[in-house]
N, C-alpha and C positions, 0 to 999 in steps of 0.2 A: 503494498499499499503505499504510495508516496504520503510522505510527511513534512515537506518545506513547499512553501510557496510562493508566488509574486500576485499583485494584484497592482495593473499601474494601470494608470489613467491617466487621461488621454482629453486635452478643449483642441480643439482647431481653431485658425483664425478663420475669420468671415472668406467664404468664399471659398474656403481648403477644402471644407470636409467630402469630399469624392475624390481629394485625390490620401488625404489619408485613410477614408477605404480602404483603397488601391493598395497603398502602400501595406494597410493592415492583411490584406490577401495574398497581396504579394511575399509577406514575410516571413509566410507558413511555408514555401519551401525550403528558407537557413533554419524552419524550427524542424523544419521532416528531420533533416543532416543531423542532428542532437541527437546521440544517443539514450544522454541521461534525460532529455523533458519527454515525460509522459503521458501528460495532456499538456496541449496548448490551445486554448479559445481566444480570438478576437468578438471584438460585439460592440454593437451601437445600441447608447443609453437615450437615446435627442440626436435633434438635427447636428450638433454638433462636438456633444461625450462620448465618447470611445471609451472601452478598458482592455484589455487582458487580462486573462487569468488561465497559470499556470503551475502544475506542480511538476516533483522532482523528487527521489527514495533519498535521497544523498542532500546532504548542507554541501558538497563538493560541487555535483551536481547541478545543483540551482547555480553556486559563484560560477562556472563555465559561462551559463547560458547569461547569465548579467553581465560579463565581459562577450559574449557573442555577438555575431552579428547583426540581430535585431536592436542591440540596444546601440551599433556603431552606426545602422541605418536612423535609428531614432535620432541619432544627435549630430547624423550631418544634414540630415532634412529638420533642423528644428525650426526656420520656416514660417513649416506649417498648422505651430503652434501659439497658440496665445501663451502658456506657460510652458513651460519644461515639463514633461510628461513628473507624475509622482509614482514614484516606484515602493512599495511596500512591501517588505517580505511578511510572509502569514506564517505562520502552521498550522496543518491539513488535519482535524480532527478526525476526520471520518467521509468515506468517499464511497462510489460504487463505480466501478473501471468493468469496461468487459473482458471476457478473463479468453 
């Protein structure tokens, strides 16, 4: 069971909403290449509000992801966001995953 995760909160700049959505869609391919990332969800909460939730079995896997290509992409595309994304480490208490 994954024990570690991140909740990442994004707010798009006005007029950049669809670019943020596409960035998150495209980021899935980067996450697919990370064997330690067990689950990864990107979603939209409102017109300009986006989130990512991901989970990992070990703290090392979480750290690898934190320093990975998605983070690099976020930093390289800072102009898409009205404020820097908030990255909050979380402890996963329970999960249901496919077997």
